[in-house]
N, C-alpha and C positions, 0 to 999 in steps of 0.2 A: 969560310962560312960556318956559322954555329950549327954543329950537328944536332944539338938538342932541339933546335928550332925545326929541323927537317924531320926529326923523329916524333914530333908532337902528333897526337891523334887528330886526324882530319874530320872536321865537323861541319854538317849542314844544319842551319837553324831554321825553324819553321814557326810562323806566327799566323794568327787569325785576327782579322779586323772586323768587328761587329759594329753596326750602326749605333749601338747603345754604349760603346766603350767611352769612358771618360778620359783614359790615358792614351796619349799619342802612341800608335803602334810602332812607329820608327824608333822613338826614344826608348820604348820598352825593349825592342829588339837590340838596340845598342847596349842596353844594360845586360841583356842575355848574353851578348857576345863577350862582355867583360867577365861575366860569370864563367863562361867557357874557358876564357884565358886564365882565370883564377884557378880553375880545375886542372889546368895543364894541357888543354886542347887548343886547336887552331881552327877558327871559322874560315872556311874557304868559299862559302856561298850562303845566301839566305833566300827564303821563299815566304811571301806573305799572301794569304788568300783572303779576299773580302767576301764575307758571307752574311746572310740575314740571320742564321742561327747555326749552332754547333751540330755537326753530324754525330748522333749518338753512337754509331758503330765505329767510325774512324776519326772522329773529331774534325778532320778535313774531308773533302769529297774523295771518293775512290779514284776518280780521274786524276785529281791532283796528286794523290798518293802514288799513282803509276808514273806520273811525270817525275816525281822525286826519285823514284827508283832509277829512272834513266839518268838523272843528274848524278846520282851516286856512282853509277857504273862508269860514266864519262870522266868524272873527276877523282875516282878512286877513294870515295868517302866511305868510312867504316861506320860512322855513327850519326844519327839524326836526332837533334835535340829540339823538343817542342817548348814553346813559350808559356804553356799552361799545364795544369795537372791533368793527367790522363787516367781513365779507369783501366782496370785489368783487361776488360774486353777490347778497349781501344788499343792498348799496348799490343795485345796478341794479334789483332786484325792488321794493324799497321806493319808489324814485323813480318807477317805472312805476305803482304803485298809488296813492301819495299825490300825485304830480304836483308835488312841491316839491323844493327842494335838500335833500339828506340829508347830514348831517355827523355823524361819530361822535366820541366823547370824545378819542380819540387825535389825530384831525385837528384838533380844536379846540385842544388843548394845543400842537400843532405850530404852529398859526396864531398863537397868543399869543407863542410863542417867536420866530417869524419877525418879529413886530412889535417885539420888545424887544431882539433881539440887536444889539449895537453894535460889538463888536470884529470884526476880520476872521476870527479863529478861531471866535468865537461864531456868526457868520453861516454859516461853512462847516459847522459842526457841525449847525446846524438844517437847512441845505439837504440835507446827507447823510441826516439822519433822515427828511426829507420824501420824498426820492427813494426810499429803501428802503421806506418805508410805501406809497407810491403805485405803485411798480413792479408788484406783483401785483394792483393794483386799477384798471388802466388802463381796462378795459371799464366798470367801475362809475362811474368819474369822467367818462367821455366826454360824457355828456349835459349835466350842469350846467356843466361847465367850458367848453363851447362857447357858452354863453349870454353875453349882455352883462351888465354890472353888477357882477360880482365879489361882494365881501362876505365874511362869515365863512367860513373854510375854503378860501379860494381864494388866499391869499398864497403866495409862494414860486414853485416851478416852474410855469410857465403852460401853457396849452393846447398851444402849439406844441411845447414840450419833451416833454410827456406823450403827444402823438400821434405822435411819431417812434418808430422801432422800438426794441425793448428793448436791442439792442446799443448804441445811442447812449447810452441812459440808463446802462447798465452802464459804459460808458467814462467818463461824467461822474462816476459814483460812484467809479470807480478813481482818477480825477484828484483828486477831493476828498480821498480817503483818503491819497493820497501827500502832498498839501499839509498835512494834519493830522499826518502822521508827521513832517514837517519841523518843524512847530510843537512837537511832542512832544520832538524832539531839542533844540530851543532851550530849552525848559523844563527839560530834564534838566541842561543846562549851568548854568542859573541855580540849580537846586536843589543842584547839587554845590557851588557857591560858598556857599550858605546852610549846607550841612552842615559845610563847613570853618570857618564862623564859630562853630560850637558853640552857636548860639542855639537854644533849644527852640522847637518849632513847635506851636501849638495851633490846631486846626481847628474852625470853627463848622459844624455840620450840623443839618438839621432841615427841618420842613415849610415850605413857602412862606408868607410873611407871618407867621412866628412872631416876627420882630423880630431876626433875626441881624445885619443890617447896622446897625441902631440900636444894638444891644449892642456891636458892634465900635467904632462911633464913640464911645460913652460910655467904653469901656475906654481907648482911646487919649487921650481927653480927660483922664482921671485922671492921665496922665503929664504933669506940668506943662511938660516940655521938648518935648512933641510939637508937630508942625507941624499946626495946625488945618486947613490946606488939604488934608491927607491924608484927610479924612473921605470916606467912600464914599456913594453915592447910596442913600437910604432913603426909602421911601414906603409908605403903608398900602394896598397892593394886592398881588394875587397876582403872583409872578414879576416884582417891580419891577426886579430886576437879574439878569443871567445870568452875568456875567463874574466870575471868581475874583479876589478882592482880597487883597493881602498888606500888612499894616501892622505897625508896631512898638509894643509895649506895654511896661509895666514892672511887675514883681512887687513885693510889699511889701518884700522884702529888697534892692530896688534892681536886681535882675537884669533886664535887658531880655529880651524874648521876641518871637517873631513870631506874629501872629494872622492866620489866613486864613479868608476867607468863601467859601462855596460856593453853587452854584445850589440853590434850594429844591426840596423834593420835594412830591409830591401823590399821593394814592391812585390806583392804576391808571396810574402813570406809564408812558408808552409805552416798550416794550422798546427800540425803535430809538433813542429819545432817551437812555436810559441808556447804550446802547452808544456813541452819538455823543459823549456828554459824559464818557465814561470817562477821556479824556485829561486834562481839567481836574479831574475828580473824583479822579484818582489822587493829587492833592495830599493828600487825606485819608489815603492809604496811607502817606505819609511823615511824617505828624504824630506827635508824641510823646503827645498827649492830645487827646481829642475832647470838645467841648462840644455836647451834644445839646439844642438850644433848642426848647422846646415853648410854644405859645401857651396859657397857663393859662386864658384867658377863653373859649376854644373849648369848646363843649358836649361834643364827643366827643374826649376826649384820646387814647383808645385808637387811633383811626384814625391820628392823627399819629404816636404813639409806635411802633405796630406797622409802619406804612409805612416809617418811617425805619430801624427795626431790620432790616427785610427788605432794604432797599437796602444798608445797611452790611454785612449778611451777604454779599450778592452781591459787594461790593467786598473781602470777606475782611478786615475790620478790627475785628470784634467782640472780638478778643483785646486790643485797645488799652484803656488806661484811659479810661473814659467818665464824665463828669459830666452828669446830666440837669438842665438849667436851666429851671425853670418860670418863664417870662417873663410880662410884662403883669399882674403881681399887683395893680397899681393898679385893674384892671378885674375882679378875681376875689376870691372869698372862699375862703381856704385850707381852711375847714371843709367846703366843698362840693365840693372836688376829688376826683373818683373816677377811678382809673386802675388798671391791672393792675400790681401790684408786681413781677411776674416779669420785666418789661421794664426795671425801674428799680432801680439799686443806689445809687450815690452821687447825692444830689439836693440842690438848693438852690432857694429861691423868691425871685425878684428882680423888679424893675421897671426896665427900661431908661429909661422916661420920668422916673421920680422918682429914679432911681439907688439905690433901696433895695436893700441887701445886696450891692451890687457890690464893696464892699471885702472882704466875706466870700468872694465868688466868687473874687477874686484870691488870697486866702489858700488857698482850696481848690485852685486851679490850682497854686500853689506847692508844696503838700503832696503833690499827686498826680502831679506830673511824674516820670517814671521816672528822669530824670537829675537827681540831687540836687546841691546846691551847698555849698561849704565856705568858711567865713570864714578867709582866710589873709593872710599878709604875704609878699611876695617881694622879693628883691634882684636886680635885673637889671643886669649890667655895662654900662657905657656903650658898649662895643664892640658890644653886641647890642641896639642901640636899636630894631631892627625888631620885637623881641619886646615891648618897651615900647609901641611904636605899636599893635601888635595888641591888647594889653590895653586901651589907652585907647579904641580904636575899638569894641571888642566888649563892653566891660563898663562898669558904672557904678562907677568907681574911687573908693573912699571917701576916700583921701588919697594924696598923692604927696610924697616927700621926697628931695631930692638929697643924697647922701652922697659921701664921697671915693671909695668903691669901687663906686658905681653908684646906680641909682634904686630907692628903696624904695616899693613899692605895697601898698595894703591894700584888699581887696574880696572879694566872694563869687565863687568860681571853680567852674566845672563840674567834675564828676568826670573828664571826658575830659581837660580842660586841666590839672587837678590832677596826673593821672598823667603827662601829656606834659611838664610843666614842673616836676616835683617837685624837681629839683636846685636850683631857685632859691628854694624855700620856706625862710623863716627863722623862721616862727612861725604 
């Protein structure tokens, strides 16, 4: 038997179902269990309490908290994870009653991000979110962070940092925000260069583990001239990658374009995390077209679709062209897919694994890009060879012929460059 399985931290998950909830509590708890697995824990039991309102002191009723204490003692459970965000007072009161480490959904997600962040900027973003989350909860965290052993919910800022005065933490937050602002400026310079290249940008957005990174890899594979080493990390787990990736693809008409991957979303995504990652998520704001990738094999498509739409609304990008890509159709039956059409306009059903319909997806991208392309011939005087070099670098030039009066080129040109270099057009 796998010893690593036996050594995993035993977790009990707790959820509250309110009459006003729009999301099915069982599906939400299933997702919480996936998050626990992603953090390296093992769910051994779950508790759901149906209430008319949240208890301000304990989130759940004190009687239910006492029941949970008994469950933990019987099953040898070390940690209790709640499916919602808890206040500092609720954390403290629950820990006093249950006598176990208490972690809420927000802290769990932050914990996963802390273990997955690889870039300097990604680590700073996660640390900033952790500090902002933990600052008002110092009292609630004091007890279990002072114990030995660590485990789920304790990555990131440690006891010593959290036990110092608030002014010290605020100074650290200020320092991180300044560092992220510098990173933002560097991104802005790179983005300006991309904009000058006139290449259209397509952004992949959607739920975590919907297959965005795999889809990106398959699309760049379809370009026979692409460098296979440019593939991004893709794995079947929640939040496999946090860093934004930018790769080059090619449309059916030969026009190259830029494809950017983004951090995956999840329901009840911590506000602090959205704020911290707005720097990298702003890449979505500069995209010409969004591909909203949905895991078609997931039982509750509406959670994925609605969650993504809400975050896109917060980023103020719902006015952009959006294609909903139902991925993993090799695992799903199209006749059984049920989702709210009000969130879906243009759609396509694909499988990144089998590459089914990826050629149709590329045609849809080509047809829905706001910046259209025209098939033209240009004659560039030899004295203006810099313009010729620009076209050769940024376009898939169909043919090139040297004439007495200059270089003749034939290819698909963007409307922007069509207007900019119209005097060189000969056909």
